MARDO-247549 format. One line per 4 residues: number of its first residue (from 1); for each residue y, z, x of N, C-alpha, C. Coordinates in steps of 0.001 Angstrom, whole numbers, plus 500000, padded with zeros to 6 digits. Last residue first. Layout:
<atoms>
NUM> Y/Z/X/Y/Z/X/Y/Z/X | ...
</atoms>
This chain:
<atoms>
93> 433635/465840/518141/432303/464919/517242/431806/465220/518763 | 435179/468089/519694/433892/469207/518535/432880/467315/517836 | 436526/466328/520543/435768/466697/521697/434774/467890/520261 | 438603/465454/519010/437131/464160/519640/436084/465593/519473
89> 439669/467369/518113/438680/466724/517176/437510/466373/517675 | 440877/468611/520336/440055/469093/519940/438919/468390/519251 | 442874/466282/520338/441536/465650/520913/440913/467189/521713 | 444469/467053/517604/443450/465334/518319/442340/465131/518366
85> 445703/469070/519025/444442/468265/517814/443861/467873/517887 | 446634/467313/521107/445933/469081/521368/444733/468643/520217 | 448484/465613/519193/447711/465259/520397/446399/467024/520731 | 450098/467632/517715/449343/466553/517535/447986/466076/518203
81> 451664/469291/519900/450551/469925/519155/449257/468813/518537 | 452939/467094/520774/451492/467937/522198/451040/468383/520954 | 454445/465753/518719/453799/465283/519032/452784/466444/520469 | 455972/468543/518620/454704/468676/517479/454592/467076/517930
77> 457465/469076/521405/456194/470041/520908/455271/469382/519968 | 459132/466582/520266/457435/466459/521969/456880/467134/521300 | 460537/467770/517552/459718/466730/517905/458890/466558/519324 | 461989/469855/520174/460568/469922/518183/459774/468927/518294
73> 463627/468420/521938/461960/468480/521793/461170/469347/520939 | 464914/466709/519839/463796/465531/520959/463149/466394/521064 | 466566/468830/519196/465429/467916/517384/464826/467081/518436 | 467587/469840/520617/466842/470794/520518/465683/470060/519033
69> 469638/467694/521087/468402/468246/522647/466981/468918/522082 | 471193/468038/518775/470660/466382/519203/468574/467137/519252 | 472066/470476/519548/471829/469423/518413/470746/468396/518513 | 473791/469355/521812/472966/470093/522132/472118/470005/520721
65> 475185/467571/520661/474667/466874/521708/473997/467729/521733 | 476962/469241/518931/475502/467354/518551/475565/467557/519832 | 478027/471103/520426/476268/471029/519988/476384/470029/518823 | 480058/469189/521958/479223/469415/522684/477836/470396/521546
61> 481286/467968/519655/481002/466965/520360/479703/467302/520883 | 482543/470807/518770/481973/470001/517715/480833/469123/518514 | 484385/470766/521529/482815/472056/520802/482142/471560/519805 | 486158/468954/521038/484967/469147/522032/484296/470094/521709
57> 487526/469670/518659/486227/468632/518444/485360/468411/520016 | 488456/472315/519430/487595/471780/518814/486341/470616/518231 | 490054/471192/521359/489314/472280/521641/488374/472709/520559 | 491311/469388/520064/491211/468856/520886/490558/469761/521350
53> 492992/471440/518065/492699/470700/517606/491150/469784/518750 | 494524/472806/519675/493240/473899/519537/492731/472845/518625 | 496274/471452/520700/494990/471750/521251/494555/472939/520811 | 497906/471482/518321/497078/469901/518812/495906/470492/520274
49> 498868/473443/517741/498163/472497/517187/497286/471299/517329 | 500921/473602/520412/499947/474005/520250/498030/473763/518979 | 502383/471163/519964/501525/471346/520680/500648/471956/520928 | 503908/471873/517569/502491/470824/516951/501544/470500/518118
45> 504684/474614/518668/503430/474902/517568/502646/473888/517281 | 506959/472586/518857/505990/473842/520236/504693/474296/519187 | 508258/471418/518003/507452/471237/518592/506883/471544/519209 | 508658/473890/516253/507760/473366/515231/507860/472323/516775
41> 510380/475644/517631/509854/476156/517321/508676/474904/517654 | 513706/474610/517879/512819/474408/518382/512037/474657/518653 | 514224/474150/514720/514300/472783/516054/513676/473777/516661 | 513701/476672/514743/513042/476703/513412/512523/474426/515234
37> 516703/477919/516057/515057/478475/517363/513645/477429/516011 | 517752/476383/514388/517781/475608/516482/516312/476851/516809 | 517656/477533/512039/517480/475713/511985/517476/476123/513846 | 518642/480164/512777/517508/480331/512189/517128/478275/512646
33> 521361/480529/513408/520422/480826/514533/519298/480490/513815 | 522241/479394/510708/522456/478556/512592/521077/478974/513674 | 522202/481246/509186/521279/481134/508986/520988/479471/509921 | 522909/484068/509537/522057/484015/510928/520778/482441/510623
29> 524658/486349/508131/524307/484869/508206/523782/483745/509134 | 525250/488672/506891/524771/488393/508713/524848/486563/508853 | 526665/488875/504997/526986/489498/506163/526235/489365/506985 | 527052/488419/501539/525762/488250/502983/526896/488308/504492
25> 527861/488660/499515/527649/489667/499667/526577/489487/500841 | 529547/486612/498082/530525/488331/499352/529534/489170/500391 | 528664/483157/500373/528623/484701/499246/529406/486183/499381 | 529092/481943/502238/530377/481538/501069/529650/483832/499902
21> 527448/482608/504361/528766/483684/504646/529462/483376/503157 | 524445/481884/503009/524701/481373/503218/526584/482171/503401 | 520901/483911/504282/521936/483642/503070/523712/482366/503729 | 519901/485205/505819/519953/483302/505725/520621/483361/505525
17> 518682/488193/505168/519263/486994/506485/519942/486088/507050 | 517902/487428/503160/519348/488059/503132/519595/487329/503932 | 514704/487139/504095/516357/485813/503091/517734/486155/503173 | 514343/488992/505137/514777/487722/506127/515249/487022/505281
13> 514755/490974/503454/515539/490834/504253/515422/489958/505294 | 512615/490603/501978/513618/490076/501576/514918/490388/502836 | 510230/490867/504267/510840/489238/503552/511984/489915/502865 | 510654/493129/504821/510963/492475/505602/510993/490411/505328
9> 509674/494646/501990/511353/494188/502283/511575/493461/504040 | 507778/493155/502280/508546/493316/501036/509323/493154/501009 | 505687/494645/504084/505884/494185/504337/506849/492275/503057 | 505788/497587/502906/506741/497196/504693/506882/495258/504489
5> 504660/497104/501086/506042/497367/501209/507053/497020/502338 | 501783/496052/501937/502763/495916/501202/504230/495653/501256 | 501846/498951/503238/501591/497297/504726/502720/496068/503261 | 501307/500652/502122/502282/501165/502899/502979/499481/503278
1> 499040/499650/500797/499779/499685/500284/501272/499956/501654
</atoms>
């Protein structure tokens, strides 16, 4: 409950801080500074999101390669088991 109240207080403060100075109760008028931060922050955010997407893509490719190897090993083990079974049957005949 406390976190909810703190969150609401911070959101209200953020809205109040960027109100235009033309309003009588707007004292801070930080909108220009917020625009500067956004203008500089959006390209950095895009770079970080791009790097994360690249890392996820590489991990996905590695997982697919590993899964393919495991499938091949299982198929090989199944084939070997079949060969062992058929050779045992031939020995019994």
